[in-house]
N, CA, C and O atoms as a Maestro MAE file, in Angstrom:
{
 s_m_m2io_version
 :::
 2.0.0
}

f_m_ct {
 s_m_title
 :::
 protein
 m_atom[312] {
  # First column is atom index #
  i_m_mmod_type
  r_m_x_coord
  r_m_y_coord
  r_m_z_coord
  i_m_residue_number
  s_m_chain_name
  s_m_pdb_residue_name
  s_m_pdb_atom_name
  i_m_atomic_number
  :::
  1 25 42.492 5.338 17.242 1 A "UNK " " N  " 7
  2 3 42.313 6.725 16.822 1 A "UNK " " CA " 6
  3 2 42.881 7.641 17.893 1 A "UNK " " C  " 6
  4 15 42.589 7.480 19.078 1 A "UNK " " O  " 8
  5 25 43.688 8.598 17.474 2 A "UNK " " N  " 7
  6 3 44.346 9.517 18.387 2 A "UNK " " CA " 6
  7 2 43.422 10.690 18.696 2 A "UNK " " C  " 6
  8 15 42.812 11.260 17.792 2 A "UNK " " O  " 8
  9 25 43.319 11.049 19.976 3 A "UNK " " N  " 7
  10 3 42.540 12.208 20.380 3 A "UNK " " CA " 6
  11 2 43.491 13.378 20.594 3 A "UNK " " C  " 6
  12 15 44.546 13.222 21.209 3 A "UNK " " O  " 8
  13 25 43.118 14.541 20.088 4 A "UNK " " N  " 7
  14 3 43.939 15.734 20.248 4 A "UNK " " CA " 6
  15 2 43.146 16.743 21.069 4 A "UNK " " C  " 6
  16 15 42.004 17.063 20.739 4 A "UNK " " O  " 8
  17 25 43.746 17.231 22.116 5 A "UNK " " N  " 7
  18 3 43.072 18.201 22.971 5 A "UNK " " CA " 6
  19 2 43.358 19.617 22.479 5 A "UNK " " C  " 6
  20 15 44.480 19.933 22.083 5 A "UNK " " O  " 8
  21 25 42.341 20.453 22.509 6 A "UNK " " N  " 7
  22 3 42.540 21.873 22.217 6 A "UNK " " CA " 6
  23 2 43.023 22.510 23.508 6 A "UNK " " C  " 6
  24 15 42.373 22.395 24.547 6 A "UNK " " O  " 8
  25 25 44.150 23.173 23.439 7 A "UNK " " N  " 7
  26 3 44.786 23.725 24.631 7 A "UNK " " CA " 6
  27 2 44.000 24.902 25.199 7 A "UNK " " C  " 6
  28 15 43.838 25.004 26.415 7 A "UNK " " O  " 8
  29 25 43.521 25.769 24.358 8 A "UNK " " N  " 7
  30 3 42.764 26.913 24.838 8 A "UNK " " CA " 6
  31 2 42.407 27.841 23.698 8 A "UNK " " C  " 6
  32 15 43.054 27.830 22.651 8 A "UNK " " O  " 8
  33 25 41.390 28.635 23.899 9 A "UNK " " N  " 7
  34 3 40.977 29.593 22.888 9 A "UNK " " CA " 6
  35 2 40.918 30.955 23.570 9 A "UNK " " C  " 6
  36 15 40.245 31.121 24.587 9 A "UNK " " O  " 8
  37 25 41.615 31.909 23.012 10 A "UNK " " N  " 7
  38 3 41.620 33.260 23.555 10 A "UNK " " CA " 6
  39 2 40.986 34.212 22.562 10 A "UNK " " C  " 6
  40 15 40.424 33.780 21.555 10 A "UNK " " O  " 8
  41 25 41.070 35.493 22.833 11 A "UNK " " N  " 7
  42 3 40.513 36.505 21.939 11 A "UNK " " CA " 6
  43 2 41.105 36.415 20.546 11 A "UNK " " C  " 6
  44 15 40.417 36.671 19.558 11 A "UNK " " O  " 8
  45 25 42.367 36.055 20.463 12 A "UNK " " N  " 7
  46 3 43.053 36.015 19.173 12 A "UNK " " CA " 6
  47 2 42.775 34.717 18.416 12 A "UNK " " C  " 6
  48 15 43.222 34.575 17.278 12 A "UNK " " O  " 8
  49 25 42.064 33.784 19.002 13 A "UNK " " N  " 7
  50 3 41.787 32.515 18.346 13 A "UNK " " CA " 6
  51 2 42.431 31.362 19.071 13 A "UNK " " C  " 6
  52 15 42.718 31.447 20.265 13 A "UNK " " O  " 8
  53 25 42.657 30.287 18.352 14 A "UNK " " N  " 7
  54 3 43.226 29.077 18.930 14 A "UNK " " CA " 6
  55 2 44.665 29.314 19.371 14 A "UNK " " C  " 6
  56 15 45.468 29.868 18.619 14 A "UNK " " O  " 8
  57 25 44.985 28.900 20.576 15 A "UNK " " N  " 7
  58 3 46.352 28.995 21.085 15 A "UNK " " CA " 6
  59 2 46.984 27.622 20.904 15 A "UNK " " C  " 6
  60 15 46.539 26.646 21.507 15 A "UNK " " O  " 8
  61 25 48.012 27.546 20.081 16 A "UNK " " N  " 7
  62 3 48.652 26.276 19.772 16 A "UNK " " CA " 6
  63 2 49.651 25.876 20.851 16 A "UNK " " C  " 6
  64 15 50.274 26.737 21.473 16 A "UNK " " O  " 8
  65 25 49.805 24.582 21.072 17 A "UNK " " N  " 7
  66 3 50.859 24.123 21.978 17 A "UNK " " CA " 6
  67 2 52.230 24.546 21.442 17 A "UNK " " C  " 6
  68 15 52.390 24.775 20.244 17 A "UNK " " O  " 8
  69 25 53.199 24.648 22.325 18 A "UNK " " N  " 7
  70 3 54.537 25.143 21.955 18 A "UNK " " CA " 6
  71 2 55.177 24.320 20.838 18 A "UNK " " C  " 6
  72 15 55.822 24.881 19.953 18 A "UNK " " O  " 8
  73 25 55.006 22.986 20.870 19 A "UNK " " N  " 7
  74 3 55.656 22.178 19.830 19 A "UNK " " CA " 6
  75 2 55.058 22.448 18.453 19 A "UNK " " C  " 6
  76 15 55.771 22.376 17.452 19 A "UNK " " O  " 8
  77 25 53.768 22.757 18.382 20 A "UNK " " N  " 7
  78 3 53.167 23.095 17.086 20 A "UNK " " CA " 6
  79 2 53.621 24.478 16.623 20 A "UNK " " C  " 6
  80 15 53.805 24.703 15.427 20 A "UNK " " O  " 8
  81 25 53.799 25.393 17.554 21 A "UNK " " N  " 7
  82 3 54.331 26.712 17.195 21 A "UNK " " CA " 6
  83 2 55.737 26.557 16.622 21 A "UNK " " C  " 6
  84 15 56.080 27.183 15.619 21 A "UNK " " O  " 8
  85 25 56.547 25.720 17.265 22 A "UNK " " N  " 7
  86 3 57.907 25.480 16.770 22 A "UNK " " CA " 6
  87 2 57.882 24.866 15.377 22 A "UNK " " C  " 6
  88 15 58.669 25.247 14.512 22 A "UNK " " O  " 8
  89 25 56.976 23.912 15.161 23 A "UNK " " N  " 7
  90 3 56.872 23.290 13.842 23 A "UNK " " CA " 6
  91 2 56.442 24.297 12.780 23 A "UNK " " C  " 6
  92 15 56.960 24.274 11.664 23 A "UNK " " O  " 8
  93 25 55.504 25.177 13.113 24 A "UNK " " N  " 7
  94 3 55.033 26.171 12.143 24 A "UNK " " CA " 6
  95 2 56.159 27.134 11.748 24 A "UNK " " C  " 6
  96 15 56.299 27.480 10.575 24 A "UNK " " O  " 8
  97 25 56.953 27.559 12.719 25 A "UNK " " N  " 7
  98 3 58.084 28.433 12.420 25 A "UNK " " CA " 6
  99 2 59.094 27.691 11.539 25 A "UNK " " C  " 6
  100 15 59.604 28.245 10.565 25 A "UNK " " O  " 8
  101 25 59.376 26.437 11.892 26 A "UNK " " N  " 7
  102 3 60.321 25.648 11.106 26 A "UNK " " CA " 6
  103 2 59.813 25.425 9.685 26 A "UNK " " C  " 6
  104 15 60.606 25.407 8.744 26 A "UNK " " O  " 8
  105 25 58.500 25.256 9.515 27 A "UNK " " N  " 7
  106 3 57.926 25.101 8.167 27 A "UNK " " CA " 6
  107 2 58.179 26.341 7.326 27 A "UNK " " C  " 6
  108 15 58.456 26.242 6.130 27 A "UNK " " O  " 8
  109 25 58.084 27.499 7.945 28 A "UNK " " N  " 7
  110 3 58.300 28.749 7.218 28 A "UNK " " CA " 6
  111 2 59.761 28.904 6.809 28 A "UNK " " C  " 6
  112 15 60.063 29.591 5.833 28 A "UNK " " O  " 8
  113 25 60.671 28.268 7.551 29 A "UNK " " N  " 7
  114 3 62.097 28.420 7.297 29 A "UNK " " CA " 6
  115 2 62.714 27.277 6.492 29 A "UNK " " C  " 6
  116 15 63.807 27.423 5.944 29 A "UNK " " O  " 8
  117 25 62.017 26.141 6.418 30 A "UNK " " N  " 7
  118 3 62.610 24.958 5.805 30 A "UNK " " CA " 6
  119 2 61.589 24.272 4.888 30 A "UNK " " C  " 6
  120 15 60.639 23.666 5.383 30 A "UNK " " O  " 8
  121 25 61.765 24.353 3.573 31 A "UNK " " N  " 7
  122 3 60.803 23.766 2.640 31 A "UNK " " CA " 6
  123 2 60.642 22.251 2.799 31 A "UNK " " C  " 6
  124 15 59.586 21.711 2.470 31 A "UNK " " O  " 8
  125 25 61.660 21.568 3.291 32 A "UNK " " N  " 7
  126 3 61.555 20.121 3.484 32 A "UNK " " CA " 6
  127 2 60.512 19.775 4.555 32 A "UNK " " C  " 6
  128 15 59.817 18.764 4.454 32 A "UNK " " O  " 8
  129 25 60.419 20.622 5.569 33 A "UNK " " N  " 7
  130 3 59.460 20.373 6.647 33 A "UNK " " CA " 6
  131 2 58.042 20.642 6.173 33 A "UNK " " C  " 6
  132 15 57.133 19.878 6.496 33 A "UNK " " O  " 8
  133 25 57.836 21.692 5.428 34 A "UNK " " N  " 7
  134 3 56.487 21.952 4.903 34 A "UNK " " CA " 6
  135 2 56.082 20.843 3.943 34 A "UNK " " C  " 6
  136 15 54.906 20.485 3.877 34 A "UNK " " O  " 8
  137 25 57.029 20.298 3.205 35 A "UNK " " N  " 7
  138 3 56.747 19.166 2.313 35 A "UNK " " CA " 6
  139 2 56.285 17.945 3.112 35 A "UNK " " C  " 6
  140 15 55.326 17.274 2.729 35 A "UNK " " O  " 8
  141 25 56.966 17.663 4.213 36 A "UNK " " N  " 7
  142 3 56.566 16.540 5.072 36 A "UNK " " CA " 6
  143 2 55.164 16.762 5.630 36 A "UNK " " C  " 6
  144 15 54.360 15.832 5.692 36 A "UNK " " O  " 8
  145 25 54.874 17.999 6.035 37 A "UNK " " N  " 7
  146 3 53.553 18.328 6.575 37 A "UNK " " CA " 6
  147 2 52.470 18.147 5.505 37 A "UNK " " C  " 6
  148 15 51.438 17.526 5.759 37 A "UNK " " O  " 8
  149 25 52.707 18.687 4.324 38 A "UNK " " N  " 7
  150 3 51.718 18.568 3.253 38 A "UNK " " CA " 6
  151 2 51.539 17.125 2.806 38 A "UNK " " C  " 6
  152 15 50.447 16.742 2.387 38 A "UNK " " O  " 8
  153 25 52.583 16.326 2.888 39 A "UNK " " N  " 7
  154 3 52.468 14.906 2.568 39 A "UNK " " CA " 6
  155 2 51.470 14.230 3.502 39 A "UNK " " C  " 6
  156 15 50.848 13.230 3.142 39 A "UNK " " O  " 8
  157 25 51.325 14.780 4.691 40 A "UNK " " N  " 7
  158 3 50.364 14.237 5.652 40 A "UNK " " CA " 6
  159 2 48.926 14.321 5.180 40 A "UNK " " C  " 6
  160 15 48.083 13.556 5.650 40 A "UNK " " O  " 8
  161 25 48.622 15.227 4.265 41 A "UNK " " N  " 7
  162 3 47.266 15.289 3.712 41 A "UNK " " CA " 6
  163 2 47.015 14.097 2.796 41 A "UNK " " C  " 6
  164 15 45.892 13.597 2.725 41 A "UNK " " O  " 8
  165 25 48.036 13.642 2.104 42 A "UNK " " N  " 7
  166 3 47.916 12.476 1.232 42 A "UNK " " CA " 6
  167 2 48.041 11.172 2.005 42 A "UNK " " C  " 6
  168 15 47.426 10.166 1.649 42 A "UNK " " O  " 8
  169 25 48.843 11.197 3.067 43 A "UNK " " N  " 7
  170 3 49.102 9.991 3.858 43 A "UNK " " CA " 6
  171 2 49.170 10.387 5.338 43 A "UNK " " C  " 6
  172 15 50.263 10.537 5.885 43 A "UNK " " O  " 8
  173 25 48.000 10.558 5.997 44 A "UNK " " N  " 7
  174 3 47.975 11.048 7.380 44 A "UNK " " CA " 6
  175 2 48.884 10.316 8.363 44 A "UNK " " C  " 6
  176 15 49.435 10.967 9.250 44 A "UNK " " O  " 8
  177 25 49.075 8.990 8.255 45 A "UNK " " N  " 7
  178 3 49.978 8.346 9.222 45 A "UNK " " CA " 6
  179 2 51.416 8.880 9.184 45 A "UNK " " C  " 6
  180 15 52.171 8.692 10.138 45 A "UNK " " O  " 8
  181 25 51.793 9.541 8.089 46 A "UNK " " N  " 7
  182 3 53.158 10.071 8.011 46 A "UNK " " CA " 6
  183 2 53.388 11.232 8.975 46 A "UNK " " C  " 6
  184 15 54.533 11.611 9.220 46 A "UNK " " O  " 8
  185 25 52.323 11.797 9.522 47 A "UNK " " N  " 7
  186 3 52.453 12.889 10.497 47 A "UNK " " CA " 6
  187 2 52.744 12.383 11.913 47 A "UNK " " C  " 6
  188 15 53.139 13.150 12.791 47 A "UNK " " O  " 8
  189 25 52.545 11.104 12.114 48 A "UNK " " N  " 7
  190 3 52.698 10.550 13.450 48 A "UNK " " CA " 6
  191 2 54.081 9.927 13.610 48 A "UNK " " C  " 6
  192 15 54.556 9.249 12.699 48 A "UNK " " O  " 8
  193 25 54.716 10.137 14.714 49 A "UNK " " N  " 7
  194 3 54.282 10.893 15.885 49 A "UNK " " CA " 6
  195 2 54.777 12.336 15.896 49 A "UNK " " C  " 6
  196 15 54.409 13.096 16.792 49 A "UNK " " O  " 8
  197 25 55.616 12.744 14.909 50 A "UNK " " N  " 7
  198 3 56.323 14.023 15.009 50 A "UNK " " CA " 6
  199 2 55.407 15.239 15.068 50 A "UNK " " C  " 6
  200 15 55.812 16.264 15.616 50 A "UNK " " O  " 8
  201 25 54.213 15.175 14.538 51 A "UNK " " N  " 7
  202 3 53.319 16.332 14.557 51 A "UNK " " CA " 6
  203 2 52.474 16.379 15.825 51 A "UNK " " C  " 6
  204 15 52.025 17.449 16.236 51 A "UNK " " O  " 8
  205 25 52.257 15.226 16.443 52 A "UNK " " N  " 7
  206 3 51.314 15.150 17.554 52 A "UNK " " CA " 6
  207 2 51.948 15.127 18.935 52 A "UNK " " C  " 6
  208 15 51.298 15.484 19.918 52 A "UNK " " O  " 8
  209 25 53.181 14.721 19.025 53 A "UNK " " N  " 7
  210 3 53.812 14.551 20.330 53 A "UNK " " CA " 6
  211 2 54.989 15.522 20.486 53 A "UNK " " C  " 6
  212 15 55.873 15.559 19.630 53 A "UNK " " O  " 8
  213 25 55.007 16.308 21.573 54 A "UNK " " N  " 7
  214 3 56.057 17.315 21.759 54 A "UNK " " CA " 6
  215 2 57.483 16.776 21.674 54 A "UNK " " C  " 6
  216 15 58.329 17.378 21.012 54 A "UNK " " O  " 8
  217 25 57.756 15.671 22.322 55 A "UNK " " N  " 7
  218 3 59.122 15.128 22.307 55 A "UNK " " CA " 6
  219 2 59.493 14.637 20.901 55 A "UNK " " C  " 6
  220 15 60.628 14.812 20.455 55 A "UNK " " O  " 8
  221 25 58.537 14.028 20.217 56 A "UNK " " N  " 7
  222 3 58.781 13.561 18.852 56 A "UNK " " CA " 6
  223 2 59.006 14.745 17.912 56 A "UNK " " C  " 6
  224 15 59.821 14.658 16.994 56 A "UNK " " O  " 8
  225 25 58.292 15.846 18.133 57 A "UNK " " N  " 7
  226 3 58.487 17.047 17.313 57 A "UNK " " CA " 6
  227 2 59.888 17.609 17.517 57 A "UNK " " C  " 6
  228 15 60.546 18.016 16.559 57 A "UNK " " O  " 8
  229 25 60.338 17.628 18.763 58 A "UNK " " N  " 7
  230 3 61.682 18.120 19.072 58 A "UNK " " CA " 6
  231 2 62.736 17.258 18.365 58 A "UNK " " C  " 6
  232 15 63.681 17.783 17.777 58 A "UNK " " O  " 8
  233 25 62.566 15.943 18.427 59 A "UNK " " N  " 7
  234 3 63.506 15.030 17.767 59 A "UNK " " CA " 6
  235 2 63.460 15.188 16.251 59 A "UNK " " C  " 6
  236 15 64.498 15.156 15.589 59 A "UNK " " O  " 8
  237 25 62.270 15.356 15.706 60 A "UNK " " N  " 7
  238 3 62.110 15.543 14.260 60 A "UNK " " CA " 6
  239 2 62.837 16.809 13.799 60 A "UNK " " C  " 6
  240 15 63.554 16.790 12.799 60 A "UNK " " O  " 8
  241 25 62.648 17.909 14.537 61 A "UNK " " N  " 7
  242 3 63.304 19.164 14.170 61 A "UNK " " CA " 6
  243 2 64.819 19.047 14.286 61 A "UNK " " C  " 6
  244 15 65.554 19.587 13.459 61 A "UNK " " O  " 8
  245 25 65.277 18.350 15.302 62 A "UNK " " N  " 7
  246 3 66.728 18.145 15.442 62 A "UNK " " CA " 6
  247 2 67.261 17.317 14.273 62 A "UNK " " C  " 6
  248 15 68.336 17.605 13.746 62 A "UNK " " O  " 8
  249 25 66.520 16.303 13.871 63 A "UNK " " N  " 7
  250 3 66.923 15.466 12.745 63 A "UNK " " CA " 6
  251 2 66.990 16.279 11.451 63 A "UNK " " C  " 6
  252 15 67.860 16.045 10.613 63 A "UNK " " O  " 8
  253 25 66.078 17.225 11.293 64 A "UNK " " N  " 7
  254 3 66.038 18.068 10.099 64 A "UNK " " CA " 6
  255 2 66.967 19.274 10.226 64 A "UNK " " C  " 6
  256 15 67.037 20.103 9.319 64 A "UNK " " O  " 8
  257 25 67.679 19.375 11.346 65 A "UNK " " N  " 7
  258 3 68.538 20.534 11.616 65 A "UNK " " CA " 6
  259 2 67.759 21.827 11.456 65 A "UNK " " C  " 6
  260 15 68.212 22.771 10.809 65 A "UNK " " O  " 8
  261 25 66.581 21.851 12.057 66 A "UNK " " N  " 7
  262 3 65.680 22.978 11.840 66 A "UNK " " CA " 6
  263 2 65.081 23.494 13.135 66 A "UNK " " C  " 6
  264 15 63.878 23.746 13.208 66 A "UNK " " O  " 8
  265 25 65.899 23.651 14.145 67 A "UNK " " N  " 7
  266 3 65.365 24.236 15.360 67 A "UNK " " CA " 6
  267 2 64.968 25.673 15.038 67 A "UNK " " C  " 6
  268 15 65.774 26.426 14.493 67 A "UNK " " O  " 8
  269 25 63.739 26.064 15.367 68 A "UNK " " N  " 7
  270 3 63.285 27.413 15.015 68 A "UNK " " CA " 6
  271 2 64.203 28.489 15.576 68 A "UNK " " C  " 6
  272 15 64.716 28.375 16.689 68 A "UNK " " O  " 8
  273 25 64.398 29.533 14.784 69 A "UNK " " N  " 7
  274 3 65.281 30.615 15.203 69 A "UNK " " CA " 6
  275 2 64.622 31.530 16.230 69 A "UNK " " C  " 6
  276 15 65.301 32.272 16.940 69 A "UNK " " O  " 8
  277 25 63.305 31.471 16.299 70 A "UNK " " N  " 7
  278 3 62.577 32.245 17.308 70 A "UNK " " CA " 6
  279 2 61.558 31.334 17.947 70 A "UNK " " C  " 6
  280 15 61.164 30.323 17.366 70 A "UNK " " O  " 8
  281 25 61.137 31.688 19.130 71 A "UNK " " N  " 7
  282 3 60.084 30.947 19.789 71 A "UNK " " CA " 6
  283 2 58.871 31.865 19.870 71 A "UNK " " C  " 6
  284 15 58.913 32.912 20.517 71 A "UNK " " O  " 8
  285 25 57.793 31.461 19.208 72 A "UNK " " N  " 7
  286 3 56.601 32.292 19.144 72 A "UNK " " CA " 6
  287 2 55.935 32.359 20.509 72 A "UNK " " C  " 6
  288 15 55.934 31.386 21.263 72 A "UNK " " O  " 8
  289 25 55.375 33.507 20.812 73 A "UNK " " N  " 7
  290 3 54.626 33.675 22.048 73 A "UNK " " CA " 6
  291 2 53.379 34.480 21.712 73 A "UNK " " C  " 6
  292 15 53.463 35.520 21.060 73 A "UNK " " O  " 8
  293 25 52.246 34.007 22.151 74 A "UNK " " N  " 7
  294 3 50.994 34.684 21.862 74 A "UNK " " CA " 6
  295 2 50.834 35.855 22.824 74 A "UNK " " C  " 6
  296 15 50.995 35.709 24.036 74 A "UNK " " O  " 8
  297 25 50.520 37.000 22.271 75 A "UNK " " N  " 7
  298 3 50.284 38.196 23.073 75 A "UNK " " CA " 6
  299 2 48.897 38.687 22.743 75 A "UNK " " C  " 6
  300 15 48.584 38.940 21.580 75 A "UNK " " O  " 8
  301 25 48.062 38.825 23.756 76 A "UNK " " N  " 7
  302 3 46.692 39.291 23.544 76 A "UNK " " CA " 6
  303 2 46.589 40.762 23.918 76 A "UNK " " C  " 6
  304 15 47.020 41.177 24.994 76 A "UNK " " O  " 8
  305 25 46.017 41.529 23.022 77 A "UNK " " N  " 7
  306 3 45.771 42.941 23.313 77 A "UNK " " CA " 6
  307 2 44.346 43.074 23.821 77 A "UNK " " C  " 6
  308 15 43.415 42.497 23.259 77 A "UNK " " O  " 8
  309 25 44.190 43.832 24.878 78 A "UNK " " N  " 7
  310 3 42.849 44.001 25.451 78 A "UNK " " CA " 6
  311 2 42.375 45.404 25.176 78 A "UNK " " C  " 6
  312 15 41.267 45.769 25.568 78 A "UNK " " O  " 8
  :::
 }
 m_bond[311] {
  # First column is bond index #
  i_m_from
  i_m_to
  i_m_order
  :::
  1 1 2 1
  2 2 3 1
  3 3 4 2
  4 3 5 1
  5 5 6 1
  6 6 7 1
  7 7 8 2
  8 7 9 1
  9 9 10 1
  10 10 11 1
  11 11 12 2
  12 11 13 1
  13 13 14 1
  14 14 15 1
  15 15 16 2
  16 15 17 1
  17 17 18 1
  18 18 19 1
  19 19 20 2
  20 19 21 1
  21 21 22 1
  22 22 23 1
  23 23 24 2
  24 23 25 1
  25 25 26 1
  26 26 27 1
  27 27 28 2
  28 27 29 1
  29 29 30 1
  30 30 31 1
  31 31 32 2
  32 31 33 1
  33 33 34 1
  34 34 35 1
  35 35 36 2
  36 35 37 1
  37 37 38 1
  38 38 39 1
  39 39 40 2
  40 39 41 1
  41 41 42 1
  42 42 43 1
  43 43 44 2
  44 43 45 1
  45 45 46 1
  46 46 47 1
  47 47 48 2
  48 47 49 1
  49 49 50 1
  50 50 51 1
  51 51 52 2
  52 51 53 1
  53 53 54 1
  54 54 55 1
  55 55 56 2
  56 55 57 1
  57 57 58 1
  58 58 59 1
  59 59 60 2
  60 59 61 1
  61 61 62 1
  62 62 63 1
  63 63 64 2
  64 63 65 1
  65 65 66 1
  66 66 67 1
  67 67 68 2
  68 67 69 1
  69 69 70 1
  70 70 71 1
  71 71 72 2
  72 71 73 1
  73 73 74 1
  74 74 75 1
  75 75 76 2
  76 75 77 1
  77 77 78 1
  78 78 79 1
  79 79 80 2
  80 79 81 1
  81 81 82 1
  82 82 83 1
  83 83 84 2
  84 83 85 1
  85 85 86 1
  86 86 87 1
  87 87 88 2
  88 87 89 1
  89 89 90 1
  90 90 91 1
  91 91 92 2
  92 91 93 1
  93 93 94 1
  94 94 95 1
  95 95 96 2
  96 95 97 1
  97 97 98 1
  98 98 99 1
  99 99 100 2
  100 99 101 1
  101 101 102 1
  102 102 103 1
  103 103 104 2
  104 103 105 1
  105 105 106 1
  106 106 107 1
  107 107 108 2
  108 107 109 1
  109 109 110 1
  110 110 111 1
  111 111 112 2
  112 111 113 1
  113 113 114 1
  114 114 115 1
  115 115 116 2
  116 115 117 1
  117 117 118 1
  118 118 119 1
  119 119 120 2
  120 119 121 1
  121 121 122 1
  122 122 123 1
  123 123 124 2
  124 123 125 1
  125 125 126 1
  126 126 127 1
  127 127 128 2
  128 127 129 1
  129 129 130 1
  130 130 131 1
  131 131 132 2
  132 131 133 1
  133 133 134 1
  134 134 135 1
  135 135 136 2
  136 135 137 1
  137 137 138 1
  138 138 139 1
  139 139 140 2
  140 139 141 1
  141 141 142 1
  142 142 143 1
  143 143 144 2
  144 143 145 1
  145 145 146 1
  146 146 147 1
  147 147 148 2
  148 147 149 1
  149 149 150 1
  150 150 151 1
  151 151 152 2
  152 151 153 1
  153 153 154 1
  154 154 155 1
  155 155 156 2
  156 155 157 1
  157 157 158 1
  158 158 159 1
  159 159 160 2
  160 159 161 1
  161 161 162 1
  162 162 163 1
  163 163 164 2
  164 163 165 1
  165 165 166 1
  166 166 167 1
  167 167 168 2
  168 167 169 1
  169 169 170 1
  170 170 171 1
  171 171 172 2
  172 171 173 1
  173 173 174 1
  174 174 175 1
  175 175 176 2
  176 175 177 1
  177 177 178 1
  178 178 179 1
  179 179 180 2
  180 179 181 1
  181 181 182 1
  182 182 183 1
  183 183 184 2
  184 183 185 1
  185 185 186 1
  186 186 187 1
  187 187 188 2
  188 187 189 1
  189 189 190 1
  190 190 191 1
  191 191 192 2
  192 191 193 1
  193 193 194 1
  194 194 195 1
  195 195 196 2
  196 195 197 1
  197 197 198 1
  198 198 199 1
  199 199 200 2
  200 199 201 1
  201 201 202 1
  202 202 203 1
  203 203 204 2
  204 203 205 1
  205 205 206 1
  206 206 207 1
  207 207 208 2
  208 207 209 1
  209 209 210 1
  210 210 211 1
  211 211 212 2
  212 211 213 1
  213 213 214 1
  214 214 215 1
  215 215 216 2
  216 215 217 1
  217 217 218 1
  218 218 219 1
  219 219 220 2
  220 219 221 1
  221 221 222 1
  222 222 223 1
  223 223 224 2
  224 223 225 1
  225 225 226 1
  226 226 227 1
  227 227 228 2
  228 227 229 1
  229 229 230 1
  230 230 231 1
  231 231 232 2
  232 231 233 1
  233 233 234 1
  234 234 235 1
  235 235 236 2
  236 235 237 1
  237 237 238 1
  238 238 239 1
  239 239 240 2
  240 239 241 1
  241 241 242 1
  242 242 243 1
  243 243 244 2
  244 243 245 1
  245 245 246 1
  246 246 247 1
  247 247 248 2
  248 247 249 1
  249 249 250 1
  250 250 251 1
  251 251 252 2
  252 251 253 1
  253 253 254 1
  254 254 255 1
  255 255 256 2
  256 255 257 1
  257 257 258 1
  258 258 259 1
  259 259 260 2
  260 259 261 1
  261 261 262 1
  262 262 263 1
  263 263 264 2
  264 263 265 1
  265 265 266 1
  266 266 267 1
  267 267 268 2
  268 267 269 1
  269 269 270 1
  270 270 271 1
  271 271 272 2
  272 271 273 1
  273 273 274 1
  274 274 275 1
  275 275 276 2
  276 275 277 1
  277 277 278 1
  278 278 279 1
  279 279 280 2
  280 279 281 1
  281 281 282 1
  282 282 283 1
  283 283 284 2
  284 283 285 1
  285 285 286 1
  286 286 287 1
  287 287 288 2
  288 287 289 1
  289 289 290 1
  290 290 291 1
  291 291 292 2
  292 291 293 1
  293 293 294 1
  294 294 295 1
  295 295 296 2
  296 295 297 1
  297 297 298 1
  298 298 299 1
  299 299 300 2
  300 299 301 1
  301 301 302 1
  302 302 303 1
  303 303 304 2
  304 303 305 1
  305 305 306 1
  306 306 307 1
  307 307 308 2
  308 307 309 1
  309 309 310 1
  310 310 311 1
  311 311 312 2
  :::
 }
}
């Protein structure tokens, strides 16, 4: 069983690791990637390793020709 660490929680909520932010942006831009992600609900092993490991996510996005056009950055307003 794989353990996933929560990186941190700020005022705005959960702060996602950079590779998950990249995947979320790519999902919004590429329907094939969101399809792969949703397939993980039916078959969770299909998410591994590309959803859980930063290097695997980078390789997955390169394979899908879907490097995000922007890199999300969390900004907290005080």
